[in-house]
N, C-alpha and C positions, 0 to 999 in steps of 0.2 A: 490419343484421342481424333476422333470420326476429324474434326476442322480445320487438328492439326497440321495431317499429311496435304488435308486439298492446298490450306493457305500456302504450306509450303510450294505444292504441285507448281502456281500459276504466277508463279516469281522465275521461276529459275530461268528462265531465258530473259530473261531483261533486267535483271538486277546484274551482269556480267558486262553488258554490253553499254550501261548506262551511266552518261559523258555526270564528271561532278564539275558541280558552276557552282555558284553561288548559295545562300536560305536567301537572298534578299529574288532572288525572278521563280518561284514555287510559291503564286501568293494562295492568304489561304479564307475561307467561308465559310458562316454556320448559321442556314437557320432551327431557331430551338423551341419545338414547340410543347408545349402543358396547359392540358382543359379540364376540370375535374368534372366538371357538369359534362355528362354524354346527352343520352334521351331521353323522356322523360319519366321511364318503368326503371330506367339504373340511378343506383343509389350515385351518391356524389361521393366524391376520387377526395380524399388527403391535402395528398401529396406530391400527384402530378404536374402543376404549375411549381412546386419546394422544385421535385425534380430536373424540371428546363435548366432553374436559375442555379441549380448544383454545375449543368458538364455546364451552364454558359462562364463560373466562374473559371472554372478549372481549363477550360481550354484558353480563356483571358491570362490565367495566370502562366501554364506552364505549356500551351501549344503552338504560341505563336501566336494569335488567331489574334489582327488588332482590331479595338473594341470597332469600331467607323464598318469593322465589317466581320459583325455577333448578332445577327437579330434577335431578341427574345419576342414570343406569341404568347401571354396569358391568353384564355379564358377568350381567344377571337375569333370570328365566321370562317366561315371555308371561304366568304370571295376574299378576306382581310390574308389566311392563307396563299392560297392561288397568286397573291396580287402579288407580294412578299414573296413569292420564291422567283418566275417570274420577274421582278424584277433583277430579281439576285439574277439570277442565270444574264441579263443584259446587261449588269452591271460586271460579272466575267467576261465576257465576252468582247468588250473594250481593252479585256486586260493579256487576255488573248490575244488580239491583234494585233498587241504589241509585241507579241515574243514570248511575252513571259504565259509562266505555267498555273495551270487554278490545280485546287483543292474544294470538293463540296461539299460541306457532312446537315444535313439533314437527320434533325431529331423528333419525337412524336412521344408522347406522356400522357395516352388517359386514356381513351374508355373507346372501343373499337370492332370488332366483327375482325373476319373474310372474307368481306366487302369492300367492307371501307369504314375508317374515319371517323370516329364522333362527336363531335363540335356541339357544345351547347347546342339541342338541338338539330343541330343544323349535320349532312354527310358529307364528307369529299373521300367520292371508290379510291380504294386502292391503286384500278390502275389506273388513277388522273395522274396520281401520285408518284405513281411511277413511270408514265408518261416525263413528268418535269422531271423529273433522276436524269432518263435516257435519252431524251430532249436537249441534255445540259452540255455548255460547249466547258462546263469543268474536264479535265487531263481528270481526274479521279474523281470518282463521286463513294458517299454512302449514304445509310435509309439504316437510320436505327430504331425499331419502332418498339416501344416498353407496352405493350397492350397486349386484351386478351387475343384467345387465335392470331396472334398475328406472323404468325406461321404457314399459312395460307401465302399469302406472298414470298418464303422460300422453297424448300425442298432440301428432307435431310438426308444428308450422301451416308454412304460406306468412308474407312478408310479406319486407320492405325498411329497412334499417335507418332509424332516425328519430332526435331527441334527446332526452339522459332525462327523465327528470319527479320531479321529489318532492312533496313535503307536510311542509309545516316538525314543528316536533315539537310547538311550541302550534298543531297546529292538530289541528278536534276529528272525529273518522274522522266519513263521511259514506258511511253507508250499507251493508253485507254485506257482506265477502270469502274468496275462498274459493281457497288460491294449490298449486299441490304443483306440484316442481322435484325435479327426479331431475343425480343424475348420468353414466350412462348411456341407452343406448337398447335396444330392446329386447332387442333382442339382442347386448349387450354386455357385454362383463367391467370393472366398476367396478377402477381400477388405485393400486397403490398404487408410492411409491415414496421408498427407503433409504435415497436422499440426500438429498430431504426430511424422513421420519420421518412417513409420511401418507400420508391418501388425493389425491393430488390434485387435485382436485373440493373437497374442501371445508382443504385446503389456501389453495388461491390467491379459497378463496369469507372462509377470515378475509384471507387478504393484504389481498383487497379492504377488508374490512370497516375494518378500521386508517387508515386513512385511499389508500391503492393507488388505486381503484376510484372517487373522487372528480374525478370528469373536472371538474365546470361550475369547482368549486372554492371554493364554496360551502360547507361544517362536516360538512351530510350527506350519510350515506352510504343509500340511497337501495338500499331490496330495487330495484326495478333494477339500474343501476348495479351493487352484488356480483353479481345473476348475472350481468350482462352479460363481469364482469372473470374473475369462475372458467369462467364459457362461455369466451372468446377466449381463453383460459390454459392450461384442460385442450386443449378441441382441440390446440395447438399446442405441451404439451411431451409431448404421447399418440401424436402423428401420428412421431414418429421411435420409440416402444420395441415390442418383439419383438411384443405384442399388439394394437398397429395404434392408430390412431381412436378415441380415447373418446368423443363425443356428448352432453352435457345436456340435458335435455329437461327441459317448461316449461306445465302447463297450471294457466286459471284461469277462477273460477262468482264472477268478480265484480257487485257490481252499487254502483255509486256513484264509486269509490275504490280502486284498490289501488298509491299511493305511497310507500309505508310509508317514512318516516326507520326504518331496523335500529341504526346508531351514531350517533354525532356526533362531530367532533374538528376544528371550530368555537376550540375554548377546548380550552387546559390545562387540563383538570381539576385539584385537589387532591392526588398524589399519584402525576401521567402525566408525562409529557415530551413531545421531540419532537425525533427525527431525520431531517436533510435530505443527502437523497444527490444528488451530483454525477449529468447526464450519462451517459451513455456505457457502461454494463452494465449488467448483473443485483447487485445482492445479496442476499444471505438475515441473515437476523438469528436469532444465539442465541438463549436463554437462557442466563449466566452464562460457559460455554464449546462448545467447536468439541463436547463431543459431550451437548447440553444441548437441550433442546426446539429448536427450528425455533419460531420470531415471528411472523416476514411473509417475504416475498421482494419489489424493488419490481426488477424486469424491467426487459430492457434498449431499450423500444420505452413504455413508459411514460411521459405525460406528467406522473402526478403524480407526486412522491420526495420527500415528507413523512406519513412515518406518524405512530400518537403508539401511546407502550407507556408505561408502568408503567414510571418512573422503577428504578435502577439499576442495574446491573452486564450488559453485554451484547456478545459475537461478533461480530463482522461478519464475511465474508466479499463481495467481488466480485471477479468472475468475467470476466475480455477472456478476446481467442482462445486464445491458449497462455500466461497464468500466471493467476493469485491473489494478491490485495490482503486480509488481511486480518491484525483482530488485538482485543486485549482495549481497550474505551468505557469510557464509568459517566457517568450521564447525570440530570444533579439534576435535582431537584422544578421542573416549569414554567418549563423553560425550552427549547431548540432548541439540537442539536447538529448543526451540521457534519459530515457524516463528509467527512476530504476523503482524497489519497495517504498527503501526511500522519502522520494517523490508523495508517497501515496497517502490516503487511510482504509485500514485494512477497516471489510461492513460485511457482518457475520447474516449467513443464508433470510436468516430468520426476517432479521431485517432491508435486506433488497429485495423480502420477498414483502414488503407494508409497506417498500414506500413507488410498487409496481414496479422493481426494476428487476427479477427475475423473468428466469427464465419460466420457470413454473408458476402458479397458479395458488403454490402455497406454501408451504413450510410445515414439520408437524416432526413429532416425535416423543417418547415416554420420560418425562419426570418421577424422579421419585425424590421422599423422603420424612423425617421427622415430625409429627407432629404435637400438640398441647390440646387440651381444648376446658378453661373454665366449667365448675363445678353445675347439674343441674336442679340442684338441689344443694343448702342449707350443710354444714359440718365435711360434705362430701373432698375428699382431695381432688386434687386435674387431675385430666386425665389425660398416658400419657402415650402413642402412636407411630403410628408408621401411616402415610400417605404414596398411594399412588395414581400417575393421572397420564394419559397423552390430551398436551394441549394439538392442536389447531389452529395454526393463523392465517389468514387471508392479508388482502392487501386490506380487508374495511374493518374486519372486525375477529376477534380471536375466540377458540370455544375451544370447551373441557372439557373434559369429563373422568372422574378420577371413585376413587376407593377408597377409605378410609375405617385402618382400626385405630382403639386406644380399650386401657385401661383404667383403670379406677376404684379406689374402697373405702371405706372407714366401719368403724365400728361404735356402738353406742349401746346401750342396758342388753351387754351381752349377747345381744347382736354383736358377727361380723360379717360384710355386704361384699363379695365382688361383682362390678355389674361392666359387662363386659358392650364396649361399642362399633357397632357397624357400622357406616352408612355411601351411598353410594349417591352421587349429585353431577350439577348440568351449573356448568357457568357459563355467563356468556359476556362476554371483555373488550372495552377499547385498548390500545399498549399505543403510547404518545416516545417516543425515538429522544433519549433528549441523548447528551456525551456521553455518559458516561456508563448512563442506565437505562435502564426500560422503563415505565413509566405504568402500569397493569390496574384499571378500572375496570370490576363489574359488576355485575346481580345470577344469580341466582336461585336456588331448590336442588334438596334431595329425597331420601326413605332413605329413613334410619330404622335398627333392629336393637333394641337392649336386653343388655343377655342379662342376667341377675340370680349368682348364687348366695344361699344364708349356710354360714354356721352358728346351732345358735341348742341350746341343750329340750328344744323343743321343739316341733313340724316346722319346719316350714321350708318349701319347693318350688326350685329355681321359678322363674317368672323372666316371660319373650311383653315386650313390649312393640308395638307397631307404633313409629311415630315421619316424622315430616315434618323441614323445615325450611325458611325462606335466609338468605343470608344476602349481603352489601363486602364485597373485598376488595382488595389490596393488594398488589403487587408490585413488589420491584426484581429487575433481571441484570443481574451481569452479565458480561456473553466471555467466554470466553474460547481460547484460537481450536477451531478444529467445528466449533457447531458447536461444542458446550458448553450451560450456561449455570453461574448458580443465582438460585432463586430466596428471597424473602415474601411470606406472603401475611394479612393479616385478613381474618376475614369474621365480620361481626354477623352475628345468625338470632333467627327466633325462632328456637325448639321450642313447637309442637304434644306432648304427651301423655299418654292415659297412662295414670296413677292410681294406684290401689291403696284407701286407703287404711291404716294403720287397724288389726281387731274387731275388722268388721267387710263385708260378700260387696265390696262396692268398691269403684273407679271414678273418681274423677277424671277431662279435662284437663289439664297447667300448658301453658305454658313460659320455659326459661327463657332470657335475655345471653348469648355464652360468648366464649373472645376463642375461637382458634387459630393460634400463628403456626404455620408452620416453613422449617429451614430443608432445598436442597436440592439436588443436579438433576439438568437435563442435556437432551441432545436436541438438534433437530439436523433433520434428514429432510 
């Protein structure tokens, strides 16, 4: 990968020469900017300000950034952003004047174009932002733009994959460095995800910082590791979206070294704990409950399966091909909790679609079963047969088409009748997911064909009658593993059909109330 080769190249000289001093001699500063509002003609973003808070939390908890050196700006104007950056540079100048060294990290999430950040109707020129970074007295400066067409501040470089590198927390910054990181190329939109409740790039950048990007297992998450993790996962995740693949970019102006450590997960600090996940599936971690903020993700392909979080209550969702594993967990301070299937509840695919958590917007599949229908007229037996259907479940409604066949017969007055009933119906329903079963309530209707044959001593030719019906349906579904389910339903129907009057060449239209229980098995895809 091109970014790995460049990261390695810019630090070869500085890493070997860096003298070792205490961690306290490197002071870290961050300005984190999030703005959901852009120009008047731009749609409001949902998660830009939340993304800035997520970066703030991880830098404060795991990055060695002291709270007094962290500034979060939500929805602020151009003048405020510039003033904060200038005052932060002034504070850094006083630190470096005493002989200490400083790191400055500036993050922005919001609307932008190739020339400027869009701050609630005002614009901050990208060139001005770059100038504030280049003129900072910090020994190492990082700018991360998570916005549309942010790649205009960088250039795409060629290269090949190379091993990650690191500079430990207790190593002194050797030389000066300036790094520009962006979430998208010059002509691309940076994308948000409702499922992740944030932008793709920031989500994976933060997930990497809490431990998922620790490829060498040393407990130190370097800039190279975090950016590389976000780069790979952003491309993979956005390749399946409507807007297409999003390509993060970067630019370095580094003299000495660039492998700065952003977070440290080697030891479990006070107030923190670890979550360790089994391989073979992707896990999302939410704070408090399923509607809480997304804390981190561990992907199905990630070799590192341990992340560091604050101790407390979380909601975990693991995703497989056809179902979810989810549940609440409580992790205690300075412990490592192994998350296993025994901790989580299995949720089949159709249910997760209906709750809005599916990778797709619908679940569908065949349903086949046995049915019987009560008589259309007196002295007739039950009509036994089969029913084949294909329900489609979305988040809000279930729609099912089905075809049925049943046969009934009776004998009277030296006449034996065999009645074959065919019908085609459409039902729209709403599904209530209860702890054990799913309850379906729906309305529908269809068309039917009644084919009657007669055995008699006289002449009685076969008779075909076309009719229609309306129905109210209730169904219970019991979920089985691997997307299968059992279904039992009862449809209350009003059948309308034409009936021939005996010994007369006259037909009359009549209505009959019937009930049709059905028992079957289905499969979701």
